[in-house]
N, C-alpha and C positions, 0 to 999 in steps of 0.2 A: 428196493431203493435202500441204498446204505444209511444207517443211521447219521444224524449230524454229529460232527466233531464238537463236542462241548468244551474240549480242553483249548480250543483256539481263542476263546474269549472268557477267561476265568473270572474277571471282575466286572466287566462293563456290558456284556452282552447276553441275552437269553435267547432261547430258541423261539421261532415264530409261532404264534398262536392263532387259533381261527379267529377271524373277524379283525385282525391287526394287519398292518402293512409294513413289512420288513421288520428288521430286528428291533427290539425295545432296549434303550439304554437303561442300565440298572446303576443307581448311584453307589460309589464306593463307600464302604463302611469303615469307620475307624475303630479299631479296638479299643475297649474302654480301660483307661488308666487304672492302675490300683491305687488304693488309699495311701500305702507307703510311698509310692513314687510322687503322688501329689503333694504329700507333706514334704518330702525331701526337696522338691523343686521350690516349694514356698519358702523353705528355710535357706535356700541358696540364692534367693532373689537378689540380695544385696552383693554377694560375691559375683554373680554373673553380670550385674550392672557395672561394677567396679571393673571387671577385666574387659569388657565390652568397651568401656570409654577408654581405658588404657590402650587397647588395641587399635581403636580408631586413631588415637594420636600418634601411635607408632607407625601404622601401615598406610594412612591417608595423608599425604603432604598438604593436599588442599584444606583439610580439616584444620591443621594446625595454623594455616594463614588466615582463618576466619576471625572475624572480631569477637570479643568475649561473649556479647549477648547472642551472637549467632551460634557460637559453639555451646552455650547453655541451651538454647532452644533445641538444637540437634541432640544434645544429650538427654534432655527431657523426652523427646521422641524415641530415642533408643531405650531408655529406661522404661517408659510406658509400654513399648513394644514387647519387652521381655516379660514385663508384668502381665500383659494382656494374653501372651502365649499360655502362660500358667492356667488362666481363666479358661482360654479356648480349649486347652487340652483336657480340662476337666469337663467342660460341656461345650462340645462344638456347636457352633451356631452359624447363621447365614452370614456371608462375607461382608454384608453392608455394615455391620458393626465395627469393622476394622477401620473404616473411613473416619468415623466419629471418635472412636476409642484411642486409637493410636495417633492420628494425625489432627485430632481435635485440639491437642495440648500445643501444637506448632502454630506460631503467629502466621498471618496470611502472607507476610513479606518474605517467609521462608522460600518460596518458590522464585523469588528474586535473587535469593543470596546464592543459591546452588542450583544447578541444572539437574533434569531428571536423571541423567547419567550418573552424576554424583551421588544422588538419593539412592539409586539402585545399588551403587558401590557400598553405600552405608549398610544397606540392608544386607548384602552379601557378607559384608565383614562381620555383622552381628550373628548371622546365621552360622558363619564359621566358628566363632567363638563359643556359641551354644552347643554345636556339635562336639567342639573339642572338650567341653566340660561333662558330656554325657557320661563317660566311664566312672566318673568321681561322683556322680549323683544318683544313678539308678543301678539296680542290679543288672548283671550282664544278660540275663533273659529278656530283659526289656530294652536293650540298647537299640535294636532295629527298629522296633515300634515307635520308640522316642525320636529316632533320627527321621524317619518317614513323617512323623508329626511335625517336625521342625520344617521340613521341606514343603509340606502342605500349607503350613502357617506362613511360610516366607513367600509362597506363590500368592497367597490371598493379600498379604501387605504389599508385595510388588504391584499387583493389580490396583490396589487402593492408592498407591503412590502415583501411578500413572493417571488414575481418575483425578486426582488432586491437581496434577499438573495440567491435564487436559483442560479442566474447568477453569484453572487460573489463566492458561493461554486464550481460552475462548472469551473470558471477561476482558482480559487486557487488550485482545484484539478488537473487540466491539468498542472498548473505551478510546483506543487508539484511532479507530475510524471516526468516532464522534468528534474527538478533538481535531483530527485532520479536517473534517468537514467545517468545523467551527473556524479554524485558521484560514481556510479558503474563503469563507463567507467574510471574514473580517478584512482580508486583503481586497476582496471586491468591494466592500463598503468604504475603503480607503481609510481604515483606522491608522493611528499614529504608529510608526515603526517602535517607539519606546513602549507602547502598550502591547504591541505585538511580540516583542522580543522573547518574553519568557514562554508563550505558547508556541512560537514558531520554533524555539530552541527544543522544547519538549517533543515535537514530532521529528527532530533530526535535521531540520533545514539549515543549511549553513551559507548558502549564496546570499550575496548581498548586491550583486550587480548582475545586469544581463539576464533579466527575468521575462519568461515569456508565458502567455496564457492561451490555451487552445478551448474552443467551445463548440459543442454539437450536441446532437441528440443522444440520449443514452440508450443502449441496447435493451431489449425486453427483459433479459436475464442479466442483471448486473449485481451479483451478490459478492460475498467476500472473495471467492475464487476468482471472479472476473477482475476485480480491483487489484488482486495480488498479481495476476497475469499481466495486467496493464503496467503496474508500477515496475515490475521485473524488465518488461520491454522497455521502458523509458529510461531506467537507470543504465542501461547499456550505453546510451548515448548522452546522458546528462549527469550532473553531479547530484541534483536534487529533483525530488518529484512528490508533488501533492495531488491527491485526487479528491474531487468533490462531486457528489451526485445530488442534485436539487430537483426533484420530481422527475421529469422526463429529460433533464438537461445535464450533460456530463461536462465538468469542468477539469481541465488538467493545467497545472501550474508547474512549470519547468525552470530550472536554474542550471547555469553552468554549461550552456550548450555552445559548441564551436559554429560560428556563422557559416564556415565553409561548408558544413554538412547539415545545416538547418533545414533545407528544403527536403532533403531525403528523409531526415528525422520526422518531419511534419507528415510526410506521406506515408511512413510506416505506422505512425501512431494513430493516423486517421482510420485506419482499417478496425481500430477497437470501437469506434463511435457507431452509433446507430444510422439509419438512412436519413437522408438529408444533407444539407451543407454543413461542412466544418470550417471554422475560421479562426484564424490566429491573430492576435494583436501584435503590434510592433513590439520590439524588444524594449524593456524598461530599464533605464541605467541604475534605478535604485528601487529598493523595495517599496518606498513611498510612491514611486511612479507606477508600480504594478497595478494599481486601481485604473489609472487611465488606459493601460493596455488591456485591461479586461473589459473596461466599458467599450472600447473600440471593437473588441471581438464580439460583444453582445450586441452592438449596433449593427455590425455587419451581419449577425445571424438574422436579425429582424428585416434587413434590407436585401438579403441574398436571393430570395425568390424573385427579384427584379431582374436578376441576370441568370437566366436558366442555364446558359453554357458556362457557368463559372466553374473553373477547376475545383477539385475536392482533393485536398484542402485549399482554401484561397486566403489570402492575406487581406486583413481588415482594410488596409491602405488601398488596396485594389478596388475596393467597393466605395471609395469616396463618392462617385455621383449618385449612386443608389442611396447612400447614407444621407447625403444632402437632401434629396428629394423626400426621404423619409422624415425629415426634421432633425437631423443630427447636426448640432451647432459645432461640435468638435471636428465633424469631417469639413464642414464649411471654413473653419479658420485653418485647417490644414490645406486646403486647396489654395486659399489666399496666401498663406505664408510659405507654402512649399513650391507653389507654381507661379501664380499671378505677379506677386511682388518681385520675385527674383527676375522673372522676364522683364518687368518694367525698369528694374535697376540695371539689367544689362544693356538696355537701349538698343541702338543699331537697328531700330525698326523690326525688332523680333515679335512683339506684340501685334504690330500692323500686318506683318508678313504672315504670321500664324492664324490671325482672323480672317485674312482673305483666302488663304489656302482652304480652311475649313468651310468658309461660306460658298466658295467656288467648286464645291465638290471635289476637293483634293486634286485639283489641276495645277500641275507646275506652270504650264504654258499660260492658262488664264490668270493665275496669280502674278506672273511676270507682266503680262499686259496691263493688269489692273495697277501694279506699282511702278510701271514704266521702268523696269529693270530686267536684266538678263536672267534666263532660267537657271543658270548656274549660281546666280545671286540667290535665288529663292532656294535652291538646294543647300547652299551653304548656311543660310539662315536657319532653315529647318533643322540641319544638324546642330547648329548652336542651341536651338530650343531644346534639343535632346540632350545636349552636354550641360545646359544650365539646370534643367528640371529633372532629367532622368526618364522622361517620357518621350516616346518616338512619335511624332505626328504621322509618320508614313504607316504605322499599325493601326488598323481601324479602332481597335478597343481602346488603345492609349491616346488616339486623336480624340475619342469621345471623352476621356478624362481631362484632356487639355481644354476642350471647348467648355465643358461644365466649370473648369476654373477661370476661363475668360468671363462667362456668365457672372459667376458670383464675386469675382473680382471687381467687375464694373458696378455691380450692385453694391458691394461694400465701399467703392470709391464714392459713389453717389451719395451714400448715408454719411460719409465724412465731410461732404460739401454741406 
């Protein structure tokens, strides 16, 4: 067997040894800096910091556009980074110290002032400055060693910067989710729009009209990734979207949806809900009315099990009969105000014709004989019922809604007497 080629992995690999599995990683060692080099680096800290800040101002346009306090914070980070490099070059330590030593001087708002991309540009610029000053600081024999040290140090700082931004994004995302849930809860409780104004603006909500609420069960796995996917799917068809998860209940608040495509949007979004019925409330004309729409959707969820054949999703208004039987006063009022009273107001025997038609088993001829009119007259009046109420008595399900409206309407009229 030929001997292993040791030159293939000069720094990081060693040959296999008995009792080990595969090659073993050997950590790279950094040559120790000479006392003279360390002394010259410490003496040039002020020069390096000055040149670095000047170079930042010249080469990064966005740096010049920052507010004075933001520029001061970034300048402090740059100076601390150069100073910490000298300490690290003297005694290389674990990368964990970079996070506290370099970025500990920066305020928490720094991640909001500049993006991670800009932070990395800043690090690259400082590295370029230090590299350019190497020939003036150390003897030529140590140029390569110092440049490699700068590159290794810049890598650690870059990883530390990424860690700072990742933690800030995670914290901000968790806070945004909590704030979003609080806003949804406040809307459901019917808080005043004036009290909601600042909070709803903080989550980016802009719609003041045509607000809709969808309610259903939450899927078993409903983490941050799920919420993000749901929000991205919703904003393809709406201007605004808020997501609230309350226990096993998923609440979706939408704004700025076009009426012409609302049905298809509801159907697409219902795929994100867990098993069981999904109910959407009527469009709310204002933010103040969004609570009523949400209450209708919740009442529909509670009563939907009484209609096993209900579509998914289903409108809360399509569940008026079930909601009335479940004790929902809002559904009772809707049946009276949207069906019974308009029929009474229309006159021309519409209420009597509808009642006879429903009582006689949906028989046109039987209704005609009962009312002593022609069958075509019954057809005409039933068409008028559909025109006045929007519910067609020739469709069994809609006939059930109309019949429930007649029952609650008569009971309501008796109470008024």
